[in-house]
C-alpha positions as semicolon CSV with decimal commas, in nm:
position;residue;x (nm);y (nm);z (nm)
1;M;13,909;-0,024;21,326
2;S;14,041;-0,312;21,478
3;D;14,400;-0,443;21,526
4;I;14,339;-0,742;21,357
5;V;14,117;-0,569;21,077
6;M;14,425;-0,353;21,030
7;R;14,648;-0,649;20,967
8;I;14,476;-0,805;20,739
9;L;14,453;-0,505;20,531
10;F;14,804;-0,432;20,560
11;S;14,850;-0,786;20,468
12;L;14,628;-0,783;20,151
13;L;14,772;-0,429;20,040
14;S;15,115;-0,608;20,086
15;L;15,036;-0,879;19,852
16;F;14,885;-0,613;19,601
17;Y;15,228;-0,425;19,632
18;I;15,439;-0,716;19,525
19;A;15,217;-0,816;19,279
20;S;15,281;-0,446;19,127
21;I;15,618;-0,483;19,155
22;F;15,654;-0,792;18,955
23;I;15,396;-0,690;18,718
24;L;15,637;-0,347;18,616
25;A;15,958;-0,538;18,653
26;G;15,831;-0,762;18,400
27;S;15,744;-0,456;18,157
28;P;16,023;-0,420;17,875
29;V;15,943;-0,073;17,848
30;V;16,177;0,044;18,145
31;D;16,500;0,011;18,009
32;T;16,860;0,123;18,160
33;L;17,019;0,410;17,975
34;S;17,346;0,419;18,134
35;E;17,494;0,260;18,424
36;F;17,363;0,499;18,668
37;N;17,013;0,516;18,578
38;P;16,831;0,771;18,778
39;Y;16,517;0,565;18,759
40;G;16,732;0,322;18,989
41;L;16,712;0,518;19,275
42;L;16,322;0,458;19,259
43;H;16,395;0,132;19,413
44;I;16,437;0,301;19,764
45;P;16,133;0,458;19,786
46;L;15,986;0,115;19,633
47;Y;16,095;-0,127;19,901
48;G;16,060;0,121;20,171
49;I;15,730;0,119;20,144
50;L;15,687;-0,252;20,084
51;A;15,897;-0,273;20,423
52;F;15,634;-0,018;20,606
53;L;15,317;-0,215;20,474
54;L;15,485;-0,565;20,597
55;T;15,582;-0,438;20,925
56;F;15,228;-0,274;20,992
57;S;15,109;-0,630;20,911
58;M;15,292;-0,794;21,170
59;V;15,252;-0,516;21,438
60;P;14,978;-0,401;21,613
61;I;14,921;-0,030;21,559
62;T;14,719;0,034;21,893
63;R;14,783;-0,160;22,230
64;R;14,561;-0,273;22,473
65;S;14,640;-0,434;22,783
66;N;14,442;-0,786;22,691
67;D;14,613;-0,783;22,339
68;A;14,737;-1,149;22,316
69;S;15,037;-1,044;22,090
70;I;15,166;-0,814;22,377
71;Q;15,403;-0,979;22,603
72;Q;15,679;-0,922;22,789
73;S;16,006;-1,011;22,673
74;S;16,177;-1,280;22,899
75;D;16,545;-1,219;22,714
76;S;16,677;-0,989;22,975
77;T;16,985;-0,868;22,663
78;R;16,694;-0,675;22,487
79;P;16,551;-0,389;22,701
80;Q;16,195;-0,352;22,639
81;F;15,906;-0,180;22,834
82;K;15,618;-0,345;23,033
83;G;15,319;-0,367;22,797
84;T;15,514;-0,348;22,464
85;V;15,576;-0,515;22,144
86;D;15,871;-0,679;22,127
87;L;15,992;-0,530;21,735
88;T;16,320;-0,685;21,706
89;P;16,207;-1,012;21,515
90;R;15,890;-0,870;21,342
91;L;16,114;-0,611;21,184
92;F;16,370;-0,871;21,100
93;V;16,096;-1,046;20,919
94;A;15,942;-0,776;20,754
95;G;16,305;-0,680;20,599
96;A;16,372;-1,034;20,526
97;I;16,063;-1,062;20,298
98;T;16,091;-0,761;20,158
99;L;16,446;-0,815;20,084
100;A;16,348;-1,167;19,937
101;V;16,112;-0,991;19,696
102;G;16,370;-0,783;19,607
103;L;16,609;-1,080;19,515
104;F;16,324;-1,266;19,318
105;D;16,261;-0,945;19,127
106;E;16,624;-0,911;19,014
107;V;16,566;-1,267;18,913
108;H;16,307;-1,234;18,746
109;Q;16,382;-0,938;18,516
110;L;16,695;-1,152;18,412
111;S;16,400;-1,360;18,212
112;V;16,226;-1,052;18,071
113;P;16,363;-0,958;17,726
114;G;16,512;-0,601;17,716
115;R;16,573;-0,587;18,156
116;E;16,857;-0,706;18,377
117;G;16,907;-0,774;18,693
118;S;17,161;-0,569;18,871
119;A;17,335;-0,592;19,217
120;T;17,318;-0,231;19,251
121;D;16,954;-0,262;19,245
122;V;16,969;-0,523;19,507
123;V;17,169;-0,221;19,704
124;L;16,933;0,050;19,660
125;D;16,673;-0,211;19,762
126;M;16,830;-0,283;20,103
127;V;16,894;0,100;20,158
128;G;16,518;0,153;20,138
129;I;16,424;-0,115;20,367
130;A;16,681;-0,009;20,600
131;I;16,571;0,342;20,604
132;A;16,179;0,252;20,627
133;L;16,271;0,005;20,908
134;L;16,489;0,242;21,111
135;L;16,209;0,487;21,068
136;C;15,956;0,186;21,207
137;F;16,145;0,134;21,489
138;V;16,184;0,499;21,584
139;L;15,810;0,569;21,528
140;F;15,723;0,249;21,807
141;K;15,972;0,344;22,036
142;T;15,908;0,656;22,090
143;R;15,542;0,554;22,095
144;V;15,391;0,754;21,818
145;L;15,273;0,489;21,673
146;N;15,161;0,156;21,943
147;K;15,002;0,434;22,192
148;P;14,807;0,256;22,451
149;T;14,417;0,285;22,395
150;K;14,217;0,411;22,669
151;P;13,955;0,176;22,848
152;A;13,593;0,275;22,783
153;Q;13,487;0,537;23,034
154;P;13,109;0,587;23,140
155;N;13,032;0,994;23,010
156;Q;13,098;1,176;23,273
157;F;12,822;1,449;23,211
158;I;12,524;1,195;23,202
159;R;12,444;1,168;23,564
């Protein structure tokens, strides 16, 4: 699949995931049993996955020399290898969008009978976001993802 198709796919998955978060948050079935609720820890992977989806919707997974989104950074304070994607602003935007979804989710829960918003949940959201973005950063910088694709070469065995 091409990068543009993958980006669209990850964008659609992100939108579906955000809608699912708000639908589940609107359910009065989930109830807080105590001050420390182990179900609250689910915020970490929930928002970490959303941060992954949003990051992959903004960053090309494969790299080509003619890709318009690949440019050498003109900012000399940020080291960047030639031909790599500048991740910092994209990770920041993915994290900011994910955090905004978490904040809006907690505000939304205030209007649902039987549910309450919690600052602890927002902190857990931020932990999940930070872990996911750090993992994305490491994966892309160690070139596990964003590997250069090889140009098509004629078959050596056909003469």
